[in-house]
C-alpha positions as CSV (number, residue, x, y, z in Angstrom):
1,X,-3.3,-61.9,-24.9
2,X,-3.1,-63.9,-21.6
3,X,-1.1,-62.5,-18.7
4,X,1.8,-64.6,-17.6
5,X,1.8,-65.4,-13.9
6,X,4.9,-64.4,-12.0
7,X,6.5,-67.0,-9.7
8,X,5.7,-66.6,-6.0
9,X,9.2,-65.5,-5.1
10,X,9.2,-62.8,-7.7
11,X,6.1,-61.4,-6.1
12,X,7.8,-61.4,-2.7
13,X,10.9,-59.7,-4.2
14,X,8.7,-57.0,-5.8
15,X,6.8,-56.5,-2.5
16,X,10.1,-56.1,-0.7
17,X,11.3,-53.5,-3.3
18,X,8.0,-51.6,-3.0
19,X,8.1,-51.6,0.8
20,X,11.7,-50.3,0.8
21,X,10.7,-47.5,-1.6
22,X,7.8,-46.6,0.7
23,X,10.2,-46.6,3.6
24,X,12.6,-44.3,1.8
25,X,9.8,-42.0,0.8
26,X,8.4,-41.9,4.3
27,X,11.9,-41.2,5.8
28,X,12.5,-38.3,3.4
29,X,9.0,-36.7,3.9
30,X,9.2,-37.2,7.6
31,X,12.5,-35.2,7.6
32,X,10.6,-32.4,5.8
33,X,7.8,-32.9,8.4
34,X,10.3,-32.4,11.3
35,X,11.7,-29.3,9.7
36,X,8.2,-27.7,9.4
37,X,6.9,-29.2,12.7
38,X,6.6,-25.8,14.5
39,X,4.0,-24.3,12.1
40,X,2.3,-27.7,11.8
41,X,2.0,-27.9,15.6
42,X,0.6,-24.4,15.7
43,X,-1.9,-25.3,13.1
44,X,-3.0,-28.5,14.9
45,X,-3.3,-26.7,18.3
46,X,-5.4,-23.8,16.8
47,X,-8.9,-25.3,17.4
48,X,-8.2,-25.5,21.1
49,X,-6.0,-22.5,21.7
50,X,-8.4,-20.2,19.9
51,X,-11.0,-20.9,22.7
52,X,-8.6,-20.1,25.5
53,X,-7.6,-16.6,26.9
54,X,-4.3,-15.3,25.5
55,X,-2.5,-15.8,28.8
56,X,-3.6,-19.5,28.9
57,X,-2.9,-20.6,25.4
58,X,-0.5,-23.4,26.3
59,X,-0.4,-27.1,26.4
60,X,1.4,-28.9,29.3
61,X,3.5,-32.0,29.3
62,X,3.7,-34.1,32.5
63,X,6.4,-36.5,31.2
64,X,10.0,-35.7,30.4
65,X,9.7,-37.3,26.9
66,X,6.1,-36.3,26.1
67,X,6.8,-33.2,24.0
68,X,9.8,-34.8,22.3
69,X,7.9,-37.9,21.1
70,X,4.9,-35.8,20.2
71,X,7.0,-33.7,17.8
72,X,8.4,-36.9,16.3
73,X,4.9,-38.2,15.8
74,X,3.8,-35.0,14.2
75,X,6.8,-35.2,11.8
76,X,5.9,-38.7,10.8
77,X,2.2,-37.9,10.3
78,X,3.2,-34.9,8.2
79,X,5.5,-37.1,6.3
80,X,2.7,-39.6,5.5
81,X,0.5,-36.7,4.4
82,X,3.2,-35.2,2.2
83,X,4.2,-38.5,0.8
84,X,0.7,-40.0,0.3
85,X,0.6,-39.5,-3.5
86,X,4.0,-41.4,-3.9
87,X,3.0,-44.0,-1.3
88,X,-0.3,-44.7,-3.0
89,X,1.4,-44.9,-6.3
90,X,3.8,-47.6,-4.9
91,X,0.8,-49.6,-3.6
92,X,-1.0,-49.2,-6.9
93,X,2.1,-50.2,-8.9
94,X,2.3,-53.4,-6.9
95,X,-1.4,-54.5,-7.2
96,X,-2.2,-53.1,-10.7
97,X,-0.4,-55.8,-12.8
98,X,-2.5,-58.5,-11.1
99,X,-5.8,-56.8,-12.0
100,X,-7.9,-57.1,-15.2
101,X,-8.7,-54.0,-17.2
102,X,-12.3,-53.8,-15.9
103,X,-11.1,-54.2,-12.3
104,X,-8.7,-51.3,-12.8
105,X,-11.5,-49.1,-14.3
106,X,-13.6,-50.0,-11.2
107,X,-11.0,-49.4,-8.6
108,X,-9.2,-46.3,-9.9
109,X,-12.2,-43.8,-9.3
110,X,-12.9,-45.4,-5.9
111,X,-9.4,-45.0,-4.7
112,X,-9.3,-41.4,-5.8
113,X,-12.8,-40.5,-4.4
114,X,-12.0,-42.4,-1.2
115,X,-8.9,-40.4,-0.6
116,X,-10.8,-37.1,-1.4
117,X,-13.6,-38.0,1.0
118,X,-11.2,-39.0,3.8
119,X,-9.4,-35.6,3.7
120,X,-12.8,-33.8,3.4
121,X,-13.9,-35.6,6.6
122,X,-10.8,-34.6,8.4
123,X,-11.1,-31.0,7.2
124,X,-14.8,-30.9,8.3
125,X,-13.8,-32.1,11.8
126,X,-10.9,-29.6,12.0
127,X,-12.7,-26.5,10.8
128,X,-16.2,-27.1,12.1
129,X,-16.7,-29.8,14.7
130,X,-13.5,-29.4,16.9
131,X,-13.9,-25.7,17.5
132,X,-17.5,-26.1,18.5
133,X,-16.8,-29.1,20.7
134,X,-13.8,-27.5,22.4
135,X,-15.7,-24.3,23.0
136,X,-18.6,-26.1,24.6
137,X,-16.5,-28.2,27.0
138,X,-14.1,-25.3,28.0
139,X,-17.0,-23.0,28.7
140,X,-18.8,-25.7,30.7
141,X,-15.8,-26.5,32.9
142,X,-14.2,-23.1,33.5
143,X,-16.5,-21.5,36.1
144,X,-15.5,-24.2,38.5
145,X,-12.2,-25.6,37.2
146,X,-9.0,-24.4,35.4
147,X,-8.1,-26.2,32.2
148,X,-4.7,-27.7,32.2
149,X,-4.7,-29.8,29.0
150,X,-1.7,-32.0,28.4
151,X,0.1,-32.5,25.1
152,X,-0.7,-36.2,25.1
153,X,-4.4,-35.8,25.9
154,X,-5.0,-33.2,23.3
155,X,-3.2,-34.8,20.4
156,X,-4.6,-38.2,21.1
157,X,-8.1,-36.7,21.1
158,X,-7.3,-34.7,17.9
159,X,-6.0,-37.6,16.0
160,X,-8.8,-39.9,17.0
161,X,-11.5,-37.4,15.9
162,X,-9.7,-36.5,12.6
163,X,-9.4,-40.2,11.8
164,X,-13.0,-40.9,12.9
165,X,-14.5,-38.2,10.6
166,X,-12.2,-39.1,7.8
167,X,-13.3,-42.8,7.9
168,X,-16.9,-41.8,8.4
169,X,-16.9,-39.8,5.2
170,X,-16.1,-43.0,3.3
171,X,-19.7,-44.0,3.7
172,X,-20.9,-43.0,0.2
173,X,-17.8,-44.4,-1.5
174,X,-18.4,-47.8,0.3
175,X,-22.1,-47.8,-0.6
176,X,-21.5,-47.1,-4.3
177,X,-18.7,-49.7,-4.5
178,X,-21.0,-52.3,-2.9
179,X,-23.6,-51.4,-5.5
180,X,-21.0,-51.8,-8.3
181,X,-20.2,-55.3,-6.9
182,X,-23.9,-56.2,-6.8
183,X,-24.1,-56.4,-3.0
184,X,-26.7,-53.7,-2.6
185,X,-29.1,-51.8,-4.8
186,X,-31.3,-48.6,-4.7
187,X,-34.4,-50.5,-3.6
188,X,-32.6,-52.2,-0.7
189,X,-31.1,-48.9,0.6
190,X,-34.5,-47.1,0.2
191,X,-36.4,-49.8,2.0
192,X,-33.9,-49.7,5.0
193,X,-33.6,-45.9,5.2
194,X,-35.0,-45.8,8.8
195,X,-32.6,-48.6,9.9
196,X,-29.7,-46.7,8.3
197,X,-30.7,-43.5,10.1
198,X,-30.9,-45.3,13.4
199,X,-27.5,-46.9,12.7
200,X,-25.9,-43.5,11.9
201,X,-27.4,-42.1,15.1
202,X,-26.1,-44.9,17.3
203,X,-22.6,-44.7,15.6
204,X,-22.5,-40.9,16.2
205,X,-23.6,-41.4,19.8
206,X,-20.9,-43.9,20.5
207,X,-18.0,-42.3,18.7
208,X,-18.6,-38.5,18.2
209,X,-17.8,-36.0,20.9
210,X,-20.5,-36.3,23.6
211,X,-22.2,-32.9,23.2
212,X,-25.4,-32.9,21.2
213,X,-24.2,-30.3,18.7
214,X,-21.1,-32.2,17.7
215,X,-23.2,-35.4,17.3
216,X,-25.7,-33.6,15.1
217,X,-22.8,-32.1,13.0
218,X,-21.6,-35.7,12.4
219,X,-25.0,-37.2,11.8
220,X,-26.1,-34.5,9.2
221,X,-23.3,-35.1,6.6
222,X,-23.6,-38.9,7.0
223,X,-27.3,-38.9,6.3
224,X,-26.8,-36.6,3.4
225,X,-24.1,-38.9,2.1
226,X,-26.5,-41.9,2.5
227,X,-29.2,-40.1,0.4
228,X,-26.6,-38.9,-2.1
229,X,-25.2,-42.4,-2.5
230,X,-28.7,-43.7,-3.1
231,X,-29.3,-41.3,-5.9
232,X,-25.9,-42.1,-7.5
233,X,-26.8,-45.8,-7.3
234,X,-30.2,-45.1,-8.8
235,X,-28.6,-43.3,-11.7
236,X,-26.1,-46.1,-12.2
237,X,-28.9,-48.7,-12.3
238,X,-30.8,-46.6,-14.9
239,X,-27.8,-46.4,-17.1
240,X,-27.2,-50.1,-16.8
241,X,-30.8,-50.8,-17.8
242,X,-30.5,-48.5,-20.8
243,X,-27.4,-50.3,-22.0
244,X,-29.1,-53.7,-21.7
245,X,-32.2,-52.5,-23.5
């Protein structure tokens, strides 16, 4: 049975409705985020403050509005996190009717695994990389200088690194998706393994915290993901060959 095409203006109307629903969801979850902002802020500060003496476990603000806007930002980010299942559902509900059945079967596992790997990357950064990096730089500077880290500096660094690691952990998902689309295969990835390792090293040198240990902690999982994705692609190709035989 053929799908009937919606008129262009109907698509715009549905898009507007979905966007409004996303806005209402974000508004509601951000209110919850503002209500729980104090424990969330304590959680986000923990990797840094744990490496400071008890009497110095503070962040400083140098602008009258700095702390206020930071708390609002934390509330919105918490709202996005809490509302992400509903927000993703609204996005999926808009694009799914325009997809064929095989396209839905292809995209659904990749959306789920992509979300999982993103949060895994952010958690890896929070629990392993950030404490090590903060400890190194604080111990390096304290014999000569006194740390006075501002709210803006800390949270901008924190968000950047969490986002960086979250996006970096999408590597295996992207590789497997490209293989499904016929853009790469196992033989190509295996032949360019050294180039991939060099690319990962350059990426980590440019974007990871500048201490060697943090860079290695970023390189190691990315290389493991590259090798793991290769094996998954190899298994997919074998299954595809068996089906065609």
